[in-house]
LOTIVEX-104214 format. One record per residue (C-alpha): x, z, y. Coordinates in steps of 0.1 Angstrom, whole numbers, padded with zeros to 4 digits, always signed. Each point is the difference from the previous one (the first is absolute). Example, Ala and Ser with C-alpha at 12.3 -4.5 7.8 and 13.67 -1.06 7.14 Angstrom:
! LOTIVEX-104214
+0123+0078-0045/+0014-0007+0034/
***
This chain:
! LOTIVEX-104214
+0840-0709+0082/+0010-0035+0013/+0013+0015+0030/+0020+0027-0019/-0023+0027+0015/-0008+0015-0034/+0012-0008-0036/-0019-0015-0028/-0002+0034-0016/-0017+0016+0029/-0026-0029+0000/-0008+0005-0037/-0004+0037+0006/-0022-0004+0029/-0023-0024-0020/-0001+0024-0029/-0007+0031+0021/-0028-0020+0019/-0016-0008-0034/+0003+0038-0012/-0017+0009+0033/-0031-0022-0004/-0005+0001-0038/-0015+0036+0001/-0022-0010+0029/-0012-0030-0020/-0004+0021-0029/-0022+0023+0019/-0021-0029+0012/-0005-0013-0035/-0011+0036-0013/-0025+0002+0029/-0016-0034-0011/-0001+0014-0037/-0016+0032+0014/-0027-0019+0019/-0009-0020-0031/-0001+0031-0021/-0025+0017+0026/-0023-0031-0002/+0001+0000-0038/-0006+0037-0002/-0031-0006+0021/-0014-0025-0023/+0007+0022-0030/-0018+0031+0015/-0028-0022+0010/-0004-0011-0037/+0003+0036-0012/-0029+0010+0025/-0022-0028-0011/-0029+0014-0021/-0005-0013-0035/-0029-0025-0002/+0001+0001-0039/-0006+0035-0012/-0014+0016-0033/-0035+0008-0002/-0011+0036+0005/-0016+0000-0035/+0022-0024-0021/-0016-0015-0030/+0018-0007-0033/-0010-0022-0029/-0009+0016-0033/+0036-0006-0012/+0014+0023+0027/+0027-0008+0027/+0020-0021-0026/-0017-0035+0003/-0007-0022-0030/+0006-0029+0021/-0032-0020+0004/-0002-0017+0035/-0030-0017+0015/-0004-0017+0033/-0037-0005+0009/-0007-0025+0030/+0029+0014+0020/+0003-0011+0036/+0030+0010+0021/+0017-0008+0033/+0030+0017+0017/-0016-0008+0034/-0036-0004+0010/-0015-0028-0021/+0029-0021-0008/-0006+0003-0036/+0030+0001-0025/-0022+0004-0031/-0036-0014-0002/-0024+0012-0026/+0027+0007-0027/-0012+0011-0033/+0020+0003-0033/+0006+0025-0028/+0031+0011-0018/-0002+0019-0034/+0023+0027-0010/+0033-0014-0012/-0007-0034+0012/+0026-0021+0020/-0013-0020+0030/+0019-0023+0024/-0010-0008+0035/+0011-0034+0013/-0005-0020+0031/+0015-0012+0032/+0016+0026+0026/-0027+0018+0017/-0028-0006-0026/-0003+0038-0005/+0021+0009-0031/+0020+0030+0012/-0033+0011+0020/-0017+0006-0033/+0027+0023-0014/+0002+0019+0034/-0039+0005+0001/+0001+0012-0036/+0024+0028+0010/-0021+0006+0029/+0026-0007+0027/-0030-0014+0019/-0038+0004-0004/-0021-0031-0006/-0030-0008+0024/-0024-0012-0028/-0002+0004-0036/+0015+0023-0027/+0033+0004-0017/-0002+0021-0031/+0026+0016-0022/-0015+0013-0033/-0034-0004+0015/+0006+0021+0031/+0004-0014+0035/+0035+0005+0011/-0012+0016+0032/-0015+0029-0021/+0035+0006-0018/+0024+0026+0013/+0025-0020+0018/+0031+0014-0017/-0015-0001-0034/-0011-0036+0005/+0034-0012+0009/+0018+0019-0027/-0015-0025-0025/+0018-0029+0016/+0036-0012-0001/+0011-0029+0022/+0030-0022-0006/+0005-0021+0031/+0023-0030+0004/+0021+0017+0027/+0011+0033-0018/+0009+0029+0024/+0026+0025-0015/+0006+0032+0020/+0033+0017+0006/+0009+0025-0027/+0007-0008-0038/-0014-0023-0025/-0020+0026-0019/-0015+0013+0033/-0011-0036+0007/-0018-0002-0033/-0018+0033+0001/-0007-0001+0039/-0001+0037+0004/-0025+0007-0028/+0015+0031-0018/-0021-0005-0032/+0021-0031-0008/+0031+0014-0017/+0034-0016-0008/-0010-0010-0034/-0032-0020+0013/+0022-0016+0026/+0024-0012-0027/-0028-0010-0023/-0017-0021+0027/+0033-0017+0008/+0006-0009-0036/-0035-0014-0005/+0004-0025+0028/+0035-0007-0007/+0014+0015+0033/+0024+0023-0019/+0023-0030-0007/+0014+0000+0036/-0007+0037+0008/+0023+0011-0029/+0027-0020+0016/-0002+0017+0033/+0027+0026+0010/-0023+0032-0003/-0028-0018-0021/-0033+0016+0012/+0017+0021+0025/+0016-0030+0017/-0008+0002+0038/-0023-0027+0015/+0006-0011+0035/-0030-0006+0024/-0022-0029-0012/+0021-0004-0032/+0031-0016+0016/+0024-0010-0027/-0028-0007-0026/-0010-0035-0007/-0036-0011+0002/-0005-0001-0037/+0015+0035-0004/-0024+0014+0027/-0028-0015-0018/+0009+0015-0034/+0002+0034+0018/-0034-0005+0014/-0014-0008-0035/+0015+0031-0013/-0015+0019+0029/-0036-0015-0010/+0005+0009-0037/+0012+0036+0007/-0032+0007+0020/-0022-0014-0029/-0027-0014+0023/-0034-0012-0015/-0001-0030+0023/+0030-0022+0008/+0003-0022+0031/+0027-0027-0001/+0012-0021+0029/+0020-0027-0020/+0037+0006+0004/+0019-0025-0020/+0011-0024+0028/+0035-0003+0014/+0017+0017-0032/+0021-0015-0028/-0016-0011-0032/+0015+0028-0022/-0015+0027+0024/-0033-0018+0002/-0003+0002-0038/+0006+0038+0002/-0026+0004+0028/-0026-0020-0021/+0007+0023-0029/-0003+0031+0024/-0033-0013+0013/-0015-0004-0036/+0012+0035-0009/-0016+0016+0031/-0032-0018-0004/-0006+0011-0036/-0033+0020-0002/-0006-0002+0037/-0023-0018+0023/+0022-0023+0019/-0007-0019+0032/+0027-0027+0007/+0003-0018+0034/+0014-0033-0010/+0023-0024+0018/+0015-0020-0029/-0029-0011-0023/+0025-0003-0029/+0002+0038-0004/-0038+0005-0003/-0010-0022-0027/-0005+0026-0027/-0022+0024+0022/-0035+0007-0012/-0017-0012+0032/+0011-0021+0030/-0020+0003+0033/+0006-0029+0026/-0006+0012+0036/-0005-0026+0028/-0007+0013+0035/-0014+0032-0010/-0023-0015-0028/+0004+0001-0037/+0000-0038-0009/+0010+0002-0038/+0003+0026-0027/+0013-0004-0036/+0031-0001-0021/+0029-0026+0006/-0013-0027-0024/-0036+0004+0012/+0010-0006+0036/+0022-0029-0007/-0028-0017-0019/-0024+0008+0029/+0025-0021+0022/-0009+0019+0032/+0020+0020+0026/+0022+0016-0028/+0008-0033-0015/+0010-0014+0034/+0023+0029+0007/+0016-0003-0035/+0007-0037+0003/+0014+0005+0036/+0022+0028-0011/+0014-0017-0030/+0005-0032+0020/+0021+0020+0025/+0021+0014-0029/+0005-0034-0015/+0013-0014+0034/+0023+0030+0003/+0015-0006-0035/+0002-0037+0009/+0019+0007+0031/+0024+0023-0016/
***
């Protein structure tokens, strides 16, 4: 171009045509990489599908006298459990929960809080001891009927693509529209659902994109209430949300817990002061058991956790 052999327009056209030539080749290369990743992922998925179930229903399931609808009495008798070999997560754990009672589990990360709830629903089988639901070992229950008695509300709520009503009923045809709306009203989720463009028919994107943390939590409580479980498991979920939404969630928790055996995995001790019993776990052992006031008077592990948490909150407020 400097030597006037070509014009600037020819140079620009040459560069653009070069880019157009190589862009499809680059796209094909990228698609090949995606295809290879999909092949690897598919192998893992099919390997998972081909893995035989280790936890299965007994050939002759046994039910309590009350039938497959549990009353809600839970008992752990000298339970020992390890995920691998003899690296014990729970060591000789024993406690009982009466029907309708609320019990909170507190302790440091890795102390065995979530493991207890997983064992109760028989996601794993224990190595020693017994876990009883209404006086019958959970290993003797029909697996599906056992798990139908539970509802779990996790801290990280998963919403599926579909609509709001479908995320509450989770494919259960016995839960009709009126029950979906009733459950939403009871936990105060209808406040924001009624403002959505299509109310309960509003489309939900994968993982609930577009909904706030508090809104997803309220939907999860409506989901739990709609299924009417006998035993409720709560992984506390009032962190990282505004004060107004936290109050709604606390009201939802109280409503869902009414008349049910409730197990609460507690992270914030301020939210469990009114439960019937607090069980303090430390390295797989039960160190203390009692209500909030009894444990504070005892001045043990719970008292130290309580003091530490409130000291951190005080420092946080002071720094603000």
